[in-house]
N, CA, C and O atoms as a GROMACS GRO file, in nm:
protein
  436
    1MET      N    1   0.084  -0.118   0.000
    1MET     CA    2   0.000   0.000   0.000
    1MET      C    3   0.088   0.124   0.000
    1MET      O    4   0.186   0.130   0.075
    2LEU      N    5   0.057   0.220  -0.081
    2LEU     CA    6   0.134   0.344  -0.089
    2LEU      C    7   0.093   0.437   0.023
    2LEU      O    8  -0.024   0.449   0.056
    3THR      N    9   0.193   0.503   0.081
    3THR     CA   10   0.162   0.600   0.186
    3THR      C   11   0.121   0.731   0.121
    3THR      O   12   0.142   0.750   0.001
    4ALA      N   13   0.063   0.820   0.198
    4ALA     CA   14   0.018   0.948   0.144
    4ALA      C   15   0.134   1.029   0.088
    4ALA      O   16   0.116   1.109  -0.004
    5ALA      N   17   0.255   1.009   0.142
    5ALA     CA   18   0.371   1.084   0.097
    5ALA      C   19   0.430   1.028  -0.032
    5ALA      O   20   0.515   1.092  -0.094
    6THR      N   21   0.387   0.910  -0.072
    6THR     CA   22   0.442   0.846  -0.191
    6THR      C   23   0.350   0.868  -0.309
    6THR      O   24   0.231   0.836  -0.303
    7ALA      N   25   0.405   0.922  -0.417
    7ALA     CA   26   0.326   0.942  -0.538
    7ALA      C   27   0.292   0.806  -0.600
    7ALA      O   28   0.372   0.713  -0.593
    8ASP      N   29   0.175   0.796  -0.658
    8ASP     CA   30   0.132   0.671  -0.722
    8ASP      C   31   0.214   0.651  -0.850
    8ASP      O   32   0.200   0.729  -0.944
    9PRO      N   33   0.299   0.549  -0.855
    9PRO     CA   34   0.383   0.528  -0.973
    9PRO      C   35   0.304   0.486  -1.096
    9PRO      O   36   0.356   0.492  -1.208
   10THR      N   37   0.179   0.445  -1.079
   10THR     CA   38   0.098   0.401  -1.192
   10THR      C   39   0.006   0.511  -1.245
   10THR      O   40  -0.071   0.487  -1.338
   11ALA      N   41   0.012   0.629  -1.187
   11ALA     CA   42  -0.074   0.740  -1.233
   11ALA      C   43  -0.046   0.770  -1.380
   11ALA      O   44   0.069   0.781  -1.421
   12GLY      N   45  -0.153   0.782  -1.459
   12GLY     CA   46  -0.139   0.810  -1.602
   12GLY      C   47  -0.104   0.687  -1.684
   12GLY      O   48  -0.065   0.700  -1.800
   13ARG      N   49  -0.118   0.570  -1.626
   13ARG     CA   50  -0.085   0.445  -1.694
   13ARG      C   51  -0.202   0.348  -1.685
   13ARG      O   52  -0.286   0.358  -1.596
   14VAL      N   53  -0.207   0.255  -1.779
   14VAL     CA   54  -0.312   0.154  -1.783
   14VAL      C   55  -0.247   0.017  -1.761
   14VAL      O   56  -0.147  -0.016  -1.825
   15ALA      N   57  -0.305  -0.061  -1.670
   15ALA     CA   58  -0.251  -0.193  -1.639
   15ALA      C   59  -0.285  -0.293  -1.748
   15ALA      O   60  -0.393  -0.289  -1.806
   16GLY      N   61  -0.191  -0.383  -1.776
   16GLY     CA   62  -0.212  -0.492  -1.869
   16GLY      C   63  -0.224  -0.623  -1.793
   16GLY      O   64  -0.240  -0.624  -1.670
   17LYS      N   65  -0.218  -0.733  -1.865
   17LYS     CA   66  -0.230  -0.866  -1.805
   17LYS      C   67  -0.097  -0.904  -1.737
   17LYS      O   68   0.009  -0.895  -1.799
   18PRO      N   69  -0.103  -0.947  -1.610
   18PRO     CA   70   0.019  -0.989  -1.541
   18PRO      C   71   0.084  -1.109  -1.610
   18PRO      O   72   0.016  -1.195  -1.666
   19VAL      N   73   0.218  -1.112  -1.604
   19VAL     CA   74   0.295  -1.222  -1.664
   19VAL      C   75   0.390  -1.278  -1.559
   19VAL      O   76   0.419  -1.214  -1.458
   20ASP      N   77   0.438  -1.400  -1.584
   20ASP     CA   78   0.531  -1.463  -1.491
   20ASP      C   79   0.675  -1.418  -1.509
   20ASP      O   80   0.752  -1.422  -1.413
   21CYS      N   81   0.714  -1.374  -1.630
   21CYS     CA   82   0.853  -1.335  -1.656
   21CYS      C   83   0.858  -1.209  -1.742
   21CYS      O   84   0.770  -1.184  -1.824
   22ILE      N   85   0.964  -1.130  -1.723
   22ILE     CA   86   0.991  -1.017  -1.812
   22ILE      C   87   1.127  -1.039  -1.876
   22ILE      O   88   1.215  -1.104  -1.819
   23SER      N   89   1.143  -0.985  -1.996
   23SER     CA   90   1.263  -1.011  -2.076
   23SER      C   91   1.385  -0.937  -2.024
   23SER      O   92   1.376  -0.847  -1.942
   24GLU      N   93   1.500  -0.979  -2.076
   24GLU     CA   94   1.627  -0.918  -2.039
   24GLU      C   95   1.627  -0.769  -2.070
   24GLU      O   96   1.683  -0.690  -1.993
   25ILE      N   97   1.566  -0.729  -2.181
   25ILE     CA   98   1.561  -0.588  -2.218
   25ILE      C   99   1.495  -0.507  -2.107
   25ILE      O  100   1.544  -0.401  -2.070
   26ASP      N  101   1.384  -0.558  -2.054
   26ASP     CA  102   1.313  -0.486  -1.950
   26ASP      C  103   1.389  -0.486  -1.818
   26ASP      O  104   1.378  -0.390  -1.741
   27THR      N  105   1.465  -0.592  -1.791
   27THR     CA  106   1.535  -0.601  -1.663
   27THR      C  107   1.662  -0.519  -1.660
   27THR      O  108   1.722  -0.504  -1.553
   28ARG      N  109   1.707  -0.464  -1.774
   28ARG     CA  110   1.824  -0.376  -1.773
   28ARG      C  111   1.792  -0.242  -1.707
   28ARG      O  112   1.882  -0.170  -1.664
   29ALA      N  113   1.665  -0.209  -1.700
   29ALA     CA  114   1.624  -0.083  -1.640
   29ALA      C  115   1.648  -0.087  -1.490
   29ALA      O  116   1.652  -0.193  -1.428
   30GLN      N  117   1.664   0.028  -1.435
   30GLN     CA  118   1.685   0.042  -1.291
   30GLN      C  119   1.559   0.001  -1.215
   30GLN      O  120   1.449   0.044  -1.249
   31ALA      N  121   1.575  -0.081  -1.116
   31ALA     CA  122   1.463  -0.117  -1.029
   31ALA      C  123   1.450  -0.010  -0.921
   31ALA      O  124   1.550   0.046  -0.875
   32GLU      N  125   1.327   0.016  -0.881
   32GLU     CA  126   1.303   0.112  -0.775
   32GLU      C  127   1.206   0.052  -0.674
   32GLU      O  128   1.098   0.007  -0.711
   33ILE      N  129   1.246   0.051  -0.550
   33ILE     CA  130   1.157   0.004  -0.444
   33ILE      C  131   1.065   0.121  -0.408
   33ILE      O  132   1.111   0.225  -0.360
   34ILE      N  133   0.937   0.102  -0.432
   34ILE     CA  134   0.839   0.208  -0.409
   34ILE      C  135   0.795   0.211  -0.262
   34ILE      O  136   0.788   0.318  -0.201
   35ASP      N  137   0.766   0.094  -0.207
   35ASP     CA  138   0.727   0.082  -0.068
   35ASP      C  139   0.753  -0.061  -0.022
   35ASP      O  140   0.818  -0.137  -0.094
   36ALA      N  141   0.705  -0.098   0.095
   36ALA     CA  142   0.733  -0.229   0.153
   36ALA      C  143   0.669  -0.346   0.078
   36ALA      O  144   0.692  -0.461   0.114
   37ARG      N  145   0.588  -0.318  -0.026
   37ARG     CA  146   0.524  -0.424  -0.103
   37ARG      C  147   0.534  -0.405  -0.254
   37ARG      O  148   0.475  -0.483  -0.329
   38THR      N  149   0.608  -0.303  -0.301
   38THR     CA  150   0.604  -0.270  -0.443
   38THR      C  151   0.742  -0.240  -0.500
   38THR      O  152   0.818  -0.161  -0.444
   39ILE      N  153   0.774  -0.306  -0.612
   39ILE     CA  154   0.898  -0.280  -0.686
   39ILE      C  155   0.858  -0.243  -0.828
   39ILE      O  156   0.773  -0.310  -0.889
   40ALA      N  157   0.919  -0.137  -0.883
   40ALA     CA  158   0.892  -0.093  -1.019
   40ALA      C  159   1.018  -0.106  -1.104
   40ALA      O  160   1.128  -0.075  -1.058
   41TYR      N  161   1.002  -0.153  -1.227
   41TYR     CA  162   1.108  -0.156  -1.327
   41TYR      C  163   1.067  -0.065  -1.441
   41TYR      O  164   0.949  -0.059  -1.476
   42SER      N  165   1.163   0.008  -1.499
   42SER     CA  166   1.140   0.096  -1.615
   42SER      C  167   1.036   0.202  -1.584
   42SER      O  168   0.948   0.228  -1.666
   43ARG      N  169   1.043   0.263  -1.469
   43ARG     CA  170   0.941   0.358  -1.426
   43ARG      C  171   0.928   0.478  -1.519
   43ARG      O  172   0.819   0.533  -1.532
   44THR      N  173   1.036   0.521  -1.584
   44THR     CA  174   1.027   0.638  -1.669
   44THR      C  175   1.003   0.604  -1.815
   44THR      O  176   0.982   0.694  -1.897
   45ALA      N  177   1.006   0.479  -1.850
   45ALA     CA  178   0.986   0.436  -1.988
   45ALA      C  179   0.837   0.433  -2.023
   45ALA      O  180   0.752   0.452  -1.936
   46LYS      N  181   0.807   0.410  -2.150
   46LYS     CA  182   0.667   0.398  -2.192
   46LYS      C  183   0.598   0.286  -2.115
   46LYS      O  184   0.483   0.301  -2.072
   47ARG      N  185   0.668   0.175  -2.097
   47ARG     CA  186   0.612   0.063  -2.021
   47ARG      C  187   0.687   0.049  -1.889
   47ARG      O  188   0.810   0.054  -1.885
   48MET      N  189   0.612   0.032  -1.784
   48MET     CA  190   0.667   0.009  -1.652
   48MET      C  191   0.611  -0.123  -1.601
   48MET      O  192   0.496  -0.157  -1.629
   49TRP      N  193   0.692  -0.197  -1.529
   49TRP     CA  194   0.649  -0.323  -1.470
   49TRP      C  195   0.642  -0.306  -1.319
   49TRP      O  196   0.734  -0.252  -1.258
   50ILE      N  197   0.535  -0.354  -1.260
   50ILE     CA  198   0.519  -0.353  -1.114
   50ILE      C  199   0.511  -0.497  -1.066
   50ILE      O  200   0.440  -0.579  -1.125
   51THR      N  201   0.584  -0.526  -0.960
   51THR     CA  202   0.577  -0.658  -0.898
   51THR      C  203   0.567  -0.641  -0.747
   51THR      O  204   0.614  -0.543  -0.690
   52HIS      N  205   0.506  -0.739  -0.684
   52HIS     CA  206   0.492  -0.743  -0.540
   52HIS      C  207   0.553  -0.875  -0.495
   52HIS      O  208   0.529  -0.978  -0.559
   53PRO      N  209   0.630  -0.877  -0.387
   53PRO     CA  210   0.690  -1.003  -0.343
   53PRO      C  211   0.583  -1.103  -0.300
   53PRO      O  212   0.475  -1.067  -0.252
   54GLU      N  213   0.617  -1.230  -0.318
   54GLU     CA  214   0.528  -1.335  -0.270
   54GLU      C  215   0.554  -1.354  -0.122
   54GLU      O  216   0.669  -1.374  -0.080
   55GLY      N  217   0.450  -1.348  -0.043
   55GLY     CA  218   0.465  -1.365   0.101
   55GLY      C  219   0.529  -1.243   0.166
   55GLY      O  220   0.533  -1.135   0.108
   56THR      N  221   0.579  -1.263   0.287
   56THR     CA  222   0.643  -1.157   0.363
   56THR      C  223   0.783  -1.132   0.311
   56THR      O  224   0.855  -1.226   0.276
   57CYS      N  225   0.822  -1.005   0.306
   57CYS     CA  226   0.955  -0.969   0.259
   57CYS      C  227   1.013  -0.863   0.352
   57CYS      O  228   0.998  -0.743   0.328
   58ASN      N  229   1.078  -0.909   0.457
   58ASN     CA  230   1.140  -0.816   0.552
   58ASN      C  231   1.258  -0.745   0.486
   58ASN      O  232   1.339  -0.809   0.419
   59GLY      N  233   1.267  -0.616   0.505
   59GLY     CA  234   1.379  -0.540   0.450
   59GLY      C  235   1.347  -0.470   0.320
   59GLY      O  236   1.432  -0.396   0.269
   60LEU      N  237   1.228  -0.490   0.264
   60LEU     CA  238   1.192  -0.420   0.140
   60LEU      C  239   1.143  -0.281   0.177
   60LEU      O  240   1.037  -0.265   0.238
   61ALA      N  241   1.222  -0.180   0.140
   61ALA     CA  242   1.189  -0.042   0.175
   61ALA      C  243   1.262   0.052   0.079
   61ALA      O  244   1.369   0.019   0.029
   62PRO      N  245   1.204   0.170   0.055
   62PRO     CA  246   1.274   0.269  -0.028
   62PRO      C  247   1.412   0.298   0.029
   62PRO      O  248   1.436   0.282   0.149
   63ALA      N  249   1.503   0.341  -0.055
   63ALA     CA  250   1.642   0.375  -0.020
   63ALA      C  251   1.728   0.250   0.002
   63ALA      O  252   1.842   0.261   0.044
   64ARG      N  253   1.675   0.134  -0.027
   64ARG     CA  254   1.755   0.011  -0.023
   64ARG      C  255   1.785  -0.032  -0.166
   64ARG      O  256   1.716   0.009  -0.259
   65THR      N  257   1.887  -0.112  -0.182
   65THR     CA  258   1.928  -0.162  -0.312
   65THR      C  259   1.888  -0.308  -0.325
   65THR      O  260   1.905  -0.386  -0.231
   66LEU      N  261   1.835  -0.345  -0.442
   66LEU     CA  262   1.800  -0.486  -0.468
   66LEU      C  263   1.922  -0.564  -0.511
   66LEU      O  264   2.003  -0.516  -0.591
   67ILE      N  265   1.935  -0.684  -0.459
   67ILE     CA  266   2.034  -0.780  -0.504
   67ILE      C  267   1.954  -0.897  -0.561
   67ILE      O  268   1.895  -0.974  -0.485
   68VAL      N  269   1.951  -0.909  -0.693
   68VAL     CA  270   1.865  -1.006  -0.760
   68VAL      C  271   1.945  -1.129  -0.798
   68VAL      O  272   2.056  -1.119  -0.851
   69GLU      N  273   1.888  -1.246  -0.772
   69GLU     CA  274   1.948  -1.375  -0.808
   69GLU      C  275   1.867  -1.436  -0.922
   69GLU      O  276   1.773  -1.512  -0.899
   70ARG      N  277   1.905  -1.400  -1.046
   70ARG     CA  278   1.834  -1.451  -1.164
   70ARG      C  279   1.885  -1.588  -1.201
   70ARG      O  280   2.002  -1.621  -1.179
   71ARG      N  281   1.796  -1.668  -1.260
   71ARG     CA  282   1.833  -1.803  -1.304
   71ARG      C  283   1.839  -1.813  -1.455
   71ARG      O  284   1.843  -1.924  -1.509
   72GLY      N  285   1.839  -1.703  -1.524
   72GLY     CA  286   1.843  -1.705  -1.670
   72GLY      C  287   1.838  -1.564  -1.723
   72GLY      O  288   1.859  -1.468  -1.648
   73ALA      N  289   1.809  -1.551  -1.852
   73ALA     CA  290   1.806  -1.420  -1.916
   73ALA      C  291   1.684  -1.339  -1.876
   73ALA      O  292   1.684  -1.216  -1.887
   74ARG      N  293   1.580  -1.406  -1.829
   74ARG     CA  294   1.458  -1.336  -1.790
   74ARG      C  295   1.447  -1.331  -1.639
   74ARG      O  296   1.502  -1.415  -1.568
   75LEU      N  297   1.374  -1.232  -1.591
   75LEU     CA  298   1.344  -1.219  -1.450
   75LEU      C  299   1.205  -1.276  -1.430
   75LEU      O  300   1.110  -1.231  -1.496
   76CYS      N  301   1.190  -1.373  -1.342
   76CYS     CA  302   1.064  -1.446  -1.332
   76CYS      C  303   1.008  -1.450  -1.190
   76CYS      O  304   1.079  -1.433  -1.091
   77ARG      N  305   0.879  -1.473  -1.185
   77ARG     CA  306   0.809  -1.499  -1.060
   77ARG      C  307   0.883  -1.614  -0.991
   77ARG      O  308   0.915  -1.715  -1.053
   78GLY      N  309   0.908  -1.597  -0.862
   78GLY     CA  310   0.979  -1.700  -0.787
   78GLY      C  311   1.128  -1.679  -0.782
   78GLY      O  312   1.196  -1.741  -0.699
   79ASP      N  313   1.185  -1.592  -0.869
   79ASP     CA  314   1.328  -1.560  -0.858
   79ASP      C  315   1.351  -1.491  -0.725
   79ASP      O  316   1.266  -1.418  -0.674
   80ARG      N  317   1.469  -1.514  -0.670
   80ARG     CA  318   1.500  -1.461  -0.537
   80ARG      C  319   1.567  -1.324  -0.545
   80ARG      O  320   1.635  -1.291  -0.642
   81PHE      N  321   1.545  -1.246  -0.440
   81PHE     CA  322   1.617  -1.121  -0.424
   81PHE      C  323   1.634  -1.091  -0.276
   81PHE      O  324   1.562  -1.145  -0.192
   82ARG      N  325   1.728  -1.006  -0.248
   82ARG     CA  326   1.752  -0.955  -0.114
   82ARG      C  327   1.767  -0.804  -0.126
   82ARG      O  328   1.776  -0.751  -0.237
   83THR      N  329   1.768  -0.735  -0.015
   83THR     CA  330   1.794  -0.591  -0.017
   83THR      C  331   1.910  -0.560   0.075
   83THR      O  332   1.942  -0.638   0.166
   84ILE      N  333   1.972  -0.446   0.051
   84ILE     CA  334   2.080  -0.400   0.137
   84ILE      C  335   2.076  -0.248   0.140
   84ILE      O  336   2.038  -0.184   0.042
   85ARG      N  337   2.114  -0.191   0.252
   85ARG     CA  338   2.124  -0.046   0.263
   85ARG      C  339   2.266  -0.013   0.304
   85ARG      O  340   2.315  -0.058   0.407
   86ALA      N  341   2.333   0.068   0.221
   86ALA     CA  342   2.470   0.109   0.251
   86ALA      C  343   2.471   0.188   0.380
   86ALA      O  344   2.377   0.264   0.405
   87PRO      N  345   2.571   0.174   0.462
   87PRO     CA  346   2.696   0.102   0.443
   87PRO      C  347   2.692  -0.041   0.495
   87PRO      O  348   2.798  -0.103   0.510
   88ALA      N  349   2.576  -0.096   0.524
   88ALA     CA  350   2.566  -0.233   0.574
   88ALA      C  351   2.625  -0.331   0.474
   88ALA      O  352   2.624  -0.306   0.353
   89THR      N  353   2.676  -0.442   0.523
   89THR     CA  354   2.733  -0.544   0.436
   89THR      C  355   2.655  -0.674   0.441
   89THR      O  356   2.684  -0.767   0.366
   90VAL      N  357   2.557  -0.682   0.530
   90VAL     CA  358   2.477  -0.803   0.543
   90VAL      C  359   2.340  -0.777   0.479
   90VAL      O  360   2.267  -0.688   0.524
   91PRO      N  361   2.304  -0.854   0.376
   91PRO     CA  362   2.174  -0.832   0.311
   91PRO      C  363   2.058  -0.885   0.395
   91PRO      O  364   2.077  -0.959   0.491
   92SER      N  365   1.938  -0.844   0.357
   92SER     CA  366   1.816  -0.889   0.422
   92SER      C  367   1.794  -1.038   0.395
   92SER      O  368   1.866  -1.096   0.313
   93PRO      N  369   1.697  -1.100   0.461
   93PRO     CA  370   1.660  -1.237   0.424
   93PRO      C  371   1.610  -1.238   0.279
   93PRO      O  372   1.569  -1.136   0.226
   94GLN      N  373   1.615  -1.357   0.218
   94GLN     CA  374   1.572  -1.363   0.078
   94GLN      C  375   1.421  -1.352   0.064
   94GLN      O  376   1.344  -1.395   0.150
   95CYS      N  377   1.382  -1.291  -0.047
   95CYS     CA  378   1.242  -1.273  -0.083
   95CYS      C  379   1.224  -1.327  -0.224
   95CYS      O  380   1.321  -1.360  -0.292
   96PHE      N  381   1.099  -1.338  -0.268
   96PHE     CA  382   1.068  -1.394  -0.399
   96PHE      C  383   0.977  -1.301  -0.478
   96PHE      O  384   0.878  -1.251  -0.425
   97PHE      N  385   1.012  -1.277  -0.605
   97PHE     CA  386   0.928  -1.194  -0.690
   97PHE      C  387   0.794  -1.260  -0.715
   97PHE      O  388   0.784  -1.382  -0.727
   98GLY      N  389   0.690  -1.177  -0.722
   98GLY     CA  390   0.558  -1.222  -0.764
   98GLY      C  391   0.544  -1.201  -0.914
   98GLY      O  392   0.644  -1.184  -0.984
   99ARG      N  393   0.422  -1.201  -0.962
   99ARG     CA  394   0.396  -1.176  -1.105
   99ARG      C  395   0.427  -1.030  -1.138
   99ARG      O  396   0.428  -0.944  -1.050
  100PHE      N  397   0.452  -1.004  -1.265
  100PHE     CA  398   0.486  -0.871  -1.314
  100PHE      C  399   0.369  -0.816  -1.395
  100PHE      O  400   0.324  -0.879  -1.490
  101THR      N  401   0.320  -0.699  -1.356
  101THR     CA  402   0.209  -0.636  -1.426
  101THR      C  403   0.261  -0.518  -1.507
  101THR      O  404   0.324  -0.428  -1.453
  102PRO      N  405   0.234  -0.519  -1.640
  102PRO     CA  406   0.277  -0.404  -1.721
  102PRO      C  407   0.182  -0.287  -1.705
  102PRO      O  408   0.060  -0.305  -1.696
  103TYR      N  409   0.237  -0.168  -1.701
  103TYR     CA  410   0.159  -0.043  -1.698
  103TYR      C  411   0.212   0.043  -1.811
  103TYR      O  412   0.329   0.080  -1.811
  104ASP      N  413   0.127   0.076  -1.906
  104ASP     CA  414   0.166   0.158  -2.021
  104ASP      C  415   0.112   0.299  -2.005
  104ASP      O  416   0.003   0.320  -1.953
  105LYS      N  417   0.193   0.396  -2.051
  105LYS     CA  418   0.148   0.536  -2.047
  105LYS      C  419   0.028   0.553  -2.137
  105LYS      O  420   0.020   0.495  -2.245
  106VAL      N  421  -0.065   0.633  -2.090
  106VAL     CA  422  -0.185   0.663  -2.170
  106VAL      C  423  -0.145   0.765  -2.275
  106VAL      O  424  -0.081   0.866  -2.244
  107ALA      N  425  -0.182   0.738  -2.400
  107ALA     CA  426  -0.150   0.830  -2.510
  107ALA      C  427  -0.225   0.962  -2.494
  107ALA      O  428  -0.343   0.963  -2.459
  108ALA      N  429  -0.156   1.072  -2.522
  108ALA     CA  430  -0.220   1.203  -2.514
  108ALA      C  431  -0.321   1.217  -2.627
  108ALA      O  432  -0.298   1.169  -2.738
  109ARG      N  433  -0.432   1.282  -2.600
  109ARG     CA  434  -0.537   1.297  -2.703
  109ARG      C  435  -0.535   1.434  -2.763
  109ARG      O  436  -0.616   1.464  -2.850
   0.00000   0.00000   0.00000
């Protein structure tokens, strides 16, 4: 859930059908932790992907860095990640990506 101080990253965008994996092209974009339940990829691009971790994910918070453990060229539901906040050297417990929902910018009329 977004707090009142956090802008809605999906504003001005339309959600598409959730998918289990996103391609390598999409995963090259910077990931941004929006809040304790939301991660965005390609937030400034035409298409943005939103994912929520499966289950509890302690340590997921803005200003932390994602450490992603991919098992191939695509980033998929069930892939593991951890977070870390500098200058700490010990990452959070592992978490698992959920499905990825595409959000496309609405065309100007």
